[in-house]
N, C-alpha and C positions, 0 to 999 in steps of 0.2 A: 503598468508596474510589474516588475519581476516577482516571481513567487518567493515567499519566505515564511519562516517559522518563528514564532516568539515563544520564549520560555519565561514563565512568571511564577511568583509566589503570592500568597495572600494570608491574612489573619495570622501574622507572626510566624510565617513559614509552616503553618499547620495544613495549608492547602498548596499543592503545586499544580500548575496549569500550563497547557501548551495550546497554541492556536496556529492555523496555517491558512494561507491562500495559495491555491495550487492550480489555477486555471491554465497557465502555460504548460505545466508539467502534464496535465491530463490531455491537453490539446496535442502535445507531442506524441503521447501514447496512442491517441486516436488516429493520427496521421500514419504512425508506424504500423499499426495493426488493423486499421480500417474497421474498427469495432462499430457495432450497432449502438443506438442510443442507450439501451438498457445495459449492454456490456461495457460501454464507456463509463456509465454511472458506477457499475460494480467495480471495475478496475480502478477508476478514479478515487472511489471511497477507500479502497484497500491501499492504494499508493499514498493517499493523504495520511492515513493512519500509520503506515509504515515509516513515512518520513518523520512524523512526530515521535514515534516509538524509537526510531533510530537515534534520535538526539538524546534519548535517555541513557544510551550506552556511553561508556567513558573511554574505551580504547580506540586508538586511531585506526586499527584494522578490524575492529569488531563489525560483524555483519548480522543483520536481522532479516529473517525470511518469514513472511506470512503466507501460508498456503491453505487454500480451501479445496477439499475434495468433496464432490457432491453428486447427487443423483438427478438433479435438474438438467435441463437441456444445455446449460453452460458447461457442465461436467467438472469445472474447477478453474482456479486462477492462482497465480503465484506472483509475489512481489518480493524483491530484495532491496534493502536500504542499508546505507552505512551511517556512521555517526557524523558525517560532514554535510548532510543535506542532499545526497545523491540517491536516486531510486530508479529501478527498472522493473518491468513486469509484463506479464502476458496472460491471456485467457485461452483456455483450451479450444473453445468454439466462439470466435469473435463475432459471428454474424447472427447469433441467437436473437430472436424477436418474440416478445410475448405481449399480450394485451396490457394496456395501461391499468394500473390499480384503480385509479379514478382520473378525472380530467387533469392532465399535466403531471401526473405522478407515475414514474416508471416503476415497474414491479420487479425489483431485484430479487426479492424473496422467492418469487415463482421461478425466475431464471435459475436460481441456485438449488432450490428444493432442500431436501435433507442432506446433511453431511457433517464433516468434521473440520474445524479450524485448528491449524497447528501454528504455533509460534516457536521459531527456531532461532536461538541466539548462539552464534559462533564467536566465542571470545578468545580463540587461540588455545583453548585447552584440549585435552585428549579427545573429549567428546563434546559436541554442542549441547546446550540446554534445550530441551524440547518440552513445551507445554501444549496441552490439547483440550478442546472442549467440543461438544456437539453444537452444531448451529442451532440457535434458539428461534430466530425468525428469518435468517438469511439476508437481513437488511444491513448486515456488517457492523454498524455502530452498536446495535443492541447485542450482537454476538461478542464483540470485543469488551463491552461493559461487563457481560457475564463472565468472559474469560478472566479478566483482571480480578474479579471477586472470587471466582471458584478456583482458579489455578495459581494465582499469585497472592491471594488474600489482601488485595489492595482495593478498597472501595473506590469506584471510579464512575464517571459519567462521560460517555463518548458521544460526540455529535459529528456527523459527517454528511456532506451534501455535494452533489454534482448536478448542476442545472444544464441540460443539454437537449438538443433536438437534431434534426437531420442537417441543420446548417453548421453545427459544431458545438463547442463548449462555451456556455455563457458565463458560468461561475463554477468554482470548485474550492473546497476547503473544509475546515472542521475544527474541533477542539477536543482536548482531553483534560478533564478535571479530576484530580486524585487527592484523597484524604490521607494524611499521615497518621500513624498510630496514636499520636497525642492530641488529635483534633478534639476539642471539647464537644460534648453532646449538643449543647445549644447551638453551636456553629453548624454542626451536621444537620440539625433540624431546619435552620434558616436556609442553608444551602439547598437542601432537598426541596423546600418550598419555592426557592428562587428558580431552580431548574424546571419546575413545572410551569412557570410563568413565561419563560423566554420564548422567542420566536424560533422557527426552524432555521437551521444553518443556511439553507438555500435562500430563504427570505432575507436573512441578515446580510448575506453576501450580495444579493440582488439590490439591496438598498445602498450598496456601495461601502458597507462597513469593512474596515481593515481587521486583521487579527487582533491588534491592540484594542480596537473598539468593541470587538466581540467579547473579549475578556472583561473589558470595562462594563459592558452590558450585563454580564453574568456575575462578575465579582466586584463591581464597583463599591458595593456596601461593605465589602470585606477587606478593604485596603489593598487592592491588587497593585503589585509592583513588577514592572517589566524588567527582567534581568539580562536577557540576551536576545539578539535577532540573528537568525541564521538563513542565508540565501539557500534556496533549494531548486532542484531541477531534475528532469529525466536524464540519466546518463548511464550508458552501458559500456562496460570495459572489455567487450569482446574484441578479438583480433584474429588475423589469419593464423598467427602462431598458436593461439589458444585452441582454435579449431583443429589445427594440425595435431596438437597434443591429444585432443579428444579422438581424432581418427586413429591415432597410434594405439589407442586402447582396444580397438577392434581386433578380433582374432585374425591371424595371418591368412586364413582361407578366404575370409570376406574381403580383405584388402586385395588378395591375389585375383579374386573373381572380378573386382572392379577394374583392375589393371588389364585383365584379359578381355574385358568388354571393349577396351580401346576407346572409351568415351571420356571426355572431361566431365567432372561432376560439379554440382553447385550445392553448397551447404548453407542453410539459413540459421541465424541465431534466433532462438526462441524468444529472447527478451526484447530484441529491437528490430528483428526481421532483416538485418543486414545480410547481404549475400556474399559468399566467398567462393571463388572459382579455384578448382584444383585440376591441373592437367594430369595426364597419365604419368608424366615424368615426376610431378609432385608426389603422386601416390607411390611411385617406385622408391623415392627418397624416404617417404614415411615408413614403407615396409622395411627398408634397410635398417632404420633406427630401431 
């Protein structure tokens, strides 16, 4: 089954919810970046969250970037998603390996360490909206739960999971549950109790549960209603033309030095590792412009 996101509401629209299955998306990122299992888990969690948060935006050209800068061996990772179910991302050090937290549990928190999570929304205004918070655990789901409450004042519960090993990605996905300002107190109490009872995201996915079934498991007693299904995938919009434009921003001396070296150069896209070749003649044309 291809990856997709579902958007839903519950309890007379006082709860909004999102859920995703993203195995193919995370598998594509693994192939492109050759990430270790723990970094596959980290990038996969952040991409799953980015895809769900991207669908919260309304503009066709709106872009969401989730960026973590940290002092752990990973050093950081970046994900960019749009409002149409497309995501791309990379990690600074894809081959990081750390001991398991316990049997079968990858320790993303240790790989990231201390750091800052930034949420950047580019909605075509003069300046993008930027919200930040310190990493709380480095497990990403807990960090985003804290971010929503502290920076956007939206009480939320975020669950993310990537089940992988050296053979590849077995499962990936997650959910975001958010309370609207008019949610009754008794509903909040019931929901908090329910969230303490549910299984982990990876266990639910490994049982074969779909995004709809995950939300039914969490919100079935609250009258959950699925409103929209959105296909999603890893997609990078890089091109030789865009890389050329980036090279054109270099100062003239650097470009001239490359030309005088007399060697063709190769430039790789951070997000998808695609390689672009530029001949000396290409560089001369860029310098002219």
